[in-house]
N, CA, C and O atoms as a DFTB+ gen file, in Angstrom:
360 C
 N C O
     1  1     223.202     174.529     185.762
     2  2     223.378     173.269     185.100
     3  2     222.006     172.653     184.835
     4  3     221.067     172.790     185.618
     5  1     221.940     171.988     183.727
     6  2     220.713     171.289     183.360
     7  2     221.066     169.886     182.896
     8  3     222.173     169.621     182.429
     9  1     220.115     169.016     183.036
    10  2     220.312     167.637     182.600
    11  2     220.357     167.593     181.075
    12  3     219.575     168.262     180.400
    13  1     221.267     166.810     180.554
    14  2     221.358     166.608     179.110
    15  2     220.550     165.359     178.772
    16  3     220.730     164.301     179.374
    17  1     219.672     165.503     177.812
    18  2     218.810     164.390     177.434
    19  2     219.253     163.838     176.092
    20  3     219.364     164.576     175.114
    21  1     219.502     162.566     176.049
    22  2     219.857     161.897     174.810
    23  2     218.647     161.961     173.861
    24  3     217.515     161.779     174.308
    25  1     218.866     162.215     172.574
    26  2     217.731     162.334     171.638
    27  2     216.806     161.121     171.630
    28  3     215.592     161.280     171.511
    29  1     217.344     159.933     171.751
    30  2     216.497     158.744     171.692
    31  2     215.628     158.583     172.944
    32  3     214.760     157.712     172.984
    33  1     215.856     159.416     173.963
    34  2     215.064     159.338     175.190
    35  2     213.995     160.421     175.256
    36  3     213.287     160.522     176.257
    37  1     213.863     161.236     174.206
    38  2     212.859     162.295     174.202
    39  2     211.449     161.755     174.353
    40  3     210.591     162.421     174.934
    41  1     211.200     160.577     173.846
    42  2     209.854     160.011     173.927
    43  2     209.456     159.672     175.359
    44  3     208.295     159.357     175.618
    45  1     210.398     159.733     176.284
    46  2     210.091     159.460     177.693
    47  2     209.557     160.692     178.422
    48  3     209.125     160.573     179.568
    49  1     209.572     161.853     177.806
    50  2     209.094     163.075     178.443
    51  2     207.565     163.050     178.451
    52  3     206.950     163.025     177.385
    53  1     206.944     163.055     179.623
    54  2     205.481     162.948     179.702
    55  2     204.746     164.029     178.910
    56  3     203.738     163.729     178.271
    57  1     205.216     165.269     178.934
    58  2     204.535     166.345     178.222
    59  2     204.513     166.084     176.716
    60  3     203.499     166.321     176.060
    61  1     205.617     165.602     176.172
    62  2     205.659     165.324     174.732
    63  2     204.747     164.155     174.372
    64  3     204.097     164.169     173.328
    65  1     204.702     163.145     175.238
    66  2     203.791     162.015     174.997
    67  2     202.345     162.486     175.022
    68  3     201.549     162.108     174.163
    69  1     202.001     163.321     176.020
    70  2     200.631     163.811     176.161
    71  2     200.217     164.641     174.942
    72  3     199.076     164.549     174.489
    73  1     201.120     165.435     174.420
    74  2     200.835     166.288     173.260
    75  2     200.868     165.515     171.948
    76  3     200.608     166.081     170.886
    77  1     201.185     164.233     172.016
    78  2     201.328     163.392     170.819
    79  2     202.331     164.011     169.854
    80  3     202.096     164.103     168.649
    81  1     203.453     164.431     170.424
    82  2     204.521     165.058     169.655
    83  2     205.167     164.071     168.690
    84  3     205.705     164.472     167.658
    85  1     205.117     162.801     169.016
    86  2     205.717     161.772     168.165
    87  2     204.613     161.002     167.454
    88  3     203.649     160.559     168.078
    89  1     204.765     160.847     166.143
    90  2     203.788     160.121     165.340
    91  2     204.394     158.819     164.842
    92  3     205.546     158.795     164.408
    93  1     203.625     157.733     164.901
    94  2     204.133     156.479     164.337
    95  2     204.083     156.524     162.811
    96  3     203.091     156.959     162.228
    97  1     205.152     156.074     162.178
    98  2     205.225     156.028     160.721
    99  2     205.596     154.604     160.310
   100  3     206.673     154.106     160.638
   101  1     204.687     153.967     159.590
   102  2     204.934     152.596     159.129
   103  2     205.900     152.634     157.946
   104  3     205.937     153.599     157.183
   105  1     206.673     151.570     157.814
   106  2     207.653     151.468     156.733
   107  2     207.578     150.058     156.164
   108  3     207.421     149.105     156.927
   109  1     207.685     149.895     154.852
   110  2     207.548     148.564     154.269
   111  2     208.705     147.615     154.571
   112  3     208.547     146.401     154.442
   113  1     209.853     148.134     154.967
   114  2     211.007     147.279     155.234
   115  2     211.383     147.290     156.713
   116  3     211.595     146.238     157.315
   117  1     211.463     148.473     157.286
   118  2     211.846     148.633     158.692
   119  2     210.613     148.629     159.578
   120  3     209.499     148.835     159.096
   121  1     210.807     148.396     160.877
   122  2     209.647     148.456     161.768
   123  2     209.095     149.883     161.868
   124  3     209.771     150.849     161.517
   125  1     207.869     149.993     162.348
   126  2     207.256     151.304     162.551
   127  2     208.133     152.128     163.483
   128  3     208.598     151.640     164.513
   129  1     208.353     153.383     163.107
   130  2     209.198     154.278     163.900
   131  2     208.388     155.493     164.313
   132  3     207.428     155.874     163.643
   133  1     208.784     156.089     165.412
   134  2     208.119     157.297     165.896
   135  2     208.939     158.508     165.474
   136  3     210.125     158.607     165.792
   137  1     208.297     159.433     164.752
   138  2     208.962     160.629     164.257
   139  2     208.423     161.856     164.986
   140  3     207.232     161.931     165.290
   141  1     209.293     162.807     165.261
   142  2     208.850     164.029     165.921
   143  2     208.101     164.916     164.930
   144  3     208.351     164.878     163.725
   145  1     207.186     165.706     165.461
   146  2     206.408     166.624     164.641
   147  2     206.892     168.044     164.903
   148  3     207.998     168.239     165.408
   149  1     206.085     169.024     164.569
   150  2     206.430     170.420     164.845
   151  2     206.038     170.742     166.288
   152  3     205.135     170.104     166.828
   153  1     206.688     171.708     166.919
   154  2     206.419     171.979     168.337
   155  2     205.097     172.690     168.607
   156  3     204.715     172.823     169.770
   157  1     204.391     173.147     167.593
   158  2     203.122     173.843     167.798
   159  2     202.009     173.117     167.054
   160  3     202.245     172.457     166.042
   161  1     200.797     173.251     167.572
   162  2     199.605     172.710     166.907
   163  2     198.796     173.883     166.379
   164  3     198.649     174.897     167.061
   165  1     198.274     173.749     165.179
   166  2     197.510     174.815     164.551
   167  2     196.077     174.342     164.335
   168  3     195.849     173.218     163.889
   169  1     195.112     175.205     164.653
   170  2     193.712     174.805     164.538
   171  2     193.341     174.448     163.101
   172  3     192.505     173.573     162.878
   173  1     193.951     175.114     162.131
   174  2     193.649     174.822     160.728
   175  2     194.708     173.920     160.096
   176  3     194.672     173.662     158.892
   177  1     195.638     173.448     160.898
   178  2     196.728     172.632     160.368
   179  2     196.345     171.170     160.233
   180  3     195.255     170.771     160.644
   181  1     197.217     170.382     159.668
   182  2     196.931     168.945     159.518
   183  2     196.966     168.234     160.870
   184  3     197.675     168.646     161.788
   185  1     196.195     167.174     160.968
   186  2     196.216     166.373     162.193
   187  2     197.497     165.570     162.308
   188  3     197.991     165.328     163.408
   189  1     198.029     165.162     161.174
   190  2     199.288     164.412     161.136
   191  2     200.245     165.115     160.185
   192  3     199.833     165.702     159.184
   193  1     201.519     165.044     160.513
   194  2     202.524     165.671     159.657
   195  2     203.262     164.644     158.808
   196  3     203.684     164.948     157.692
   197  1     203.418     163.446     159.324
   198  2     204.129     162.394     158.596
   199  2     203.087     161.425     158.042
   200  3     202.572     160.570     158.763
   201  1     202.790     161.569     156.768
   202  2     201.752     160.724     156.169
   203  2     202.316     159.489     155.488
   204  3     201.623     158.481     155.350
   205  1     203.566     159.565     155.061
   206  2     204.177     158.423     154.379
   207  2     205.604     158.235     154.878
   208  3     206.195     159.134     155.476
   209  1     206.131     157.073     154.623
   210  2     207.515     156.781     154.978
   211  2     208.460     157.456     153.986
   212  3     208.035     157.940     152.937
   213  1     209.712     157.480     154.325
   214  2     210.719     158.017     153.407
   215  2     210.756     157.142     152.158
   216  3     210.511     155.938     152.241
   217  1     211.056     157.723     151.016
   218  2     211.090     156.899     149.801
   219  2     212.182     155.837     149.876
   220  3     213.239     156.046     150.471
   221  1     211.905     154.721     149.271
   222  2     212.885     153.644     149.208
   223  2     213.918     153.958     148.130
   224  3     213.657     154.737     147.213
   225  1     215.070     153.355     148.249
   226  2     216.123     153.560     147.262
   227  2     215.616     153.147     145.880
   228  3     215.201     152.005     145.681
   229  1     215.651     154.066     144.941
   230  2     215.238     153.778     143.572
   231  2     213.743     153.784     143.335
   232  3     213.291     153.485     142.229
   233  1     212.971     154.118     144.350
   234  2     211.511     154.045     144.247
   235  2     210.959     154.889     143.105
   236  3     210.002     154.479     142.447
   237  1     211.531     156.037     142.860
   238  2     211.008     156.948     141.846
   239  2     211.858     156.999     140.583
   240  3     211.668     157.887     139.752
   241  1     212.782     156.073     140.422
   242  2     213.682     156.099     139.264
   243  2     212.934     156.184     137.938
   244  3     213.238     157.039     137.107
   245  1     211.966     155.306     137.739
   246  2     211.270     155.250     136.450
   247  2     210.542     156.560     136.156
   248  3     210.618     157.077     135.042
   249  1     209.840     157.096     137.150
   250  2     209.085     158.333     136.940
   251  2     210.016     159.508     136.655
   252  3     209.749     160.305     135.756
   253  1     211.102     159.622     137.412
   254  2     212.031     160.738     137.229
   255  2     212.727     160.639     135.875
   256  3     212.827     161.628     135.149
   257  1     213.203     159.450     135.542
   258  2     213.908     159.290     134.268
   259  2     212.962     159.474     133.080
   260  3     213.363     160.005     132.045
   261  1     211.715     159.040     133.225
   262  2     210.737     159.267     132.149
   263  2     210.479     160.757     131.971
   264  3     210.347     161.244     130.848
   265  1     210.408     161.473     133.083
   266  2     210.205     162.921     133.008
   267  2     211.391     163.615     132.338
   268  3     211.235     164.660     131.706
   269  1     212.563     163.026     132.482
   270  2     213.761     163.575     131.840
   271  2     213.894     163.147     130.380
   272  3     214.828     163.553     129.689
   273  1     212.943     162.319     129.915
   274  2     212.932     161.950     128.505
   275  2     213.471     160.567     128.199
   276  3     213.563     160.205     127.026
   277  1     213.828     159.782     129.193
   278  2     214.330     158.424     128.947
   279  2     213.169     157.493     128.621
   280  3     212.110     157.567     129.243
   281  1     213.374     156.625     127.651
   282  2     212.359     155.628     127.302
   283  2     212.457     154.465     128.283
   284  3     213.429     154.343     129.027
   285  1     211.438     153.617     128.271
   286  2     211.444     152.439     129.142
   287  2     212.630     151.534     128.822
   288  3     213.218     150.934     129.722
   289  1     212.981     151.435     127.546
   290  2     214.119     150.602     127.144
   291  2     215.434     151.182     127.674
   292  3     216.306     150.442     128.130
   293  1     215.569     152.510     127.611
   294  2     216.791     153.151     128.117
   295  2     216.916     152.979     129.631
   296  3     218.014     152.755     130.141
   297  1     215.806     153.083     130.343
   298  2     215.825     152.889     131.799
   299  2     216.203     151.448     132.118
   300  3     216.985     151.201     133.036
   301  1     215.655     150.498     131.368
   302  2     215.993     149.086     131.573
   303  2     217.483     148.860     131.345
   304  3     218.110     148.093     132.077
   305  1     218.055     149.516     130.341
   306  2     219.492     149.377     130.074
   307  2     220.313     149.967     131.229
   308  3     221.327     149.391     131.624
   309  1     219.883     151.101     131.764
   310  2     220.588     151.706     132.904
   311  2     220.535     150.783     134.118
   312  3     221.518     150.652     134.846
   313  1     219.380     150.142     134.335
   314  2     219.265     149.192     135.442
   315  2     220.159     147.976     135.215
   316  3     220.857     147.529     136.125
   317  1     220.130     147.454     134.007
   318  2     220.938     146.274     133.669
   319  2     222.429     146.553     133.858
   320  3     223.179     145.685     134.305
   321  1     222.853     147.779     133.511
   322  2     224.266     148.155     133.624
   323  2     224.651     148.601     135.033
   324  3     225.813     148.916     135.291
   325  1     223.665     148.628     135.954
   326  2     223.983     149.010     137.331
   327  2     224.117     150.492     137.567
   328  3     224.617     150.910     138.611
   329  1     223.676     151.304     136.607
   330  2     223.768     152.760     136.759
   331  2     222.719     153.249     137.742
   332  3     223.002     154.115     138.570
   333  1     221.519     152.709     137.661
   334  2     220.437     153.010     138.592
   335  2     219.876     151.698     139.102
   336  3     220.096     150.644     138.506
   337  1     219.152     151.767     140.201
   338  2     218.545     150.567     140.741
   339  2     218.026     150.798     142.134
   340  3     218.068     151.916     142.649
   341  1     217.539     149.748     142.740
   342  2     216.966     149.846     144.072
   343  2     217.716     149.043     145.106
   344  3     217.251     148.893     146.236
   345  1     218.870     148.523     144.735
   346  2     219.663     147.722     145.675
   347  2     220.998     148.405     145.899
   348  3     221.713     148.693     144.939
   349  1     221.349     148.673     147.166
   350  2     222.656     149.313     147.400
   351  2     223.794     148.341     147.100
   352  3     223.692     147.143     147.361
   353  1     224.856     148.870     146.560
   354  2     226.042     148.065     146.283
   355  2     227.059     148.337     147.379
   356  3     227.688     149.394     147.417
   357  1     227.206     147.385     148.250
   358  2     228.108     147.558     149.389
   359  2     229.470     146.980     149.120
   360  3     230.349     147.043     149.980
C-alpha cells in the first residue's frame, strides 16, 4: 500500500520544491498559478517551460480570422452578431 496524494498537494513534496518542478505563471485576470514542468532537466534545454499564460477567450480572433481571409469589417460584424467574441455567454 502507498499513500495517495491529491494533485493539489504535490507542491508540498520537498524534492519537487527543491528541483523547482513548479513554475509561477502570471495571468492578466487570475492570480499567479504554479504549473508543473517536465520531470527531467536538460543541460541544453530551456530554463523555463511556461513562458506565457494560456490565451484568453477570443484573444486571437482577429489574427485567425484575418488569416482566413475575413476583412476587419466582417470580423466586426461577427462580433456585433455574437458569433465571435471575448466574453463567455452563460
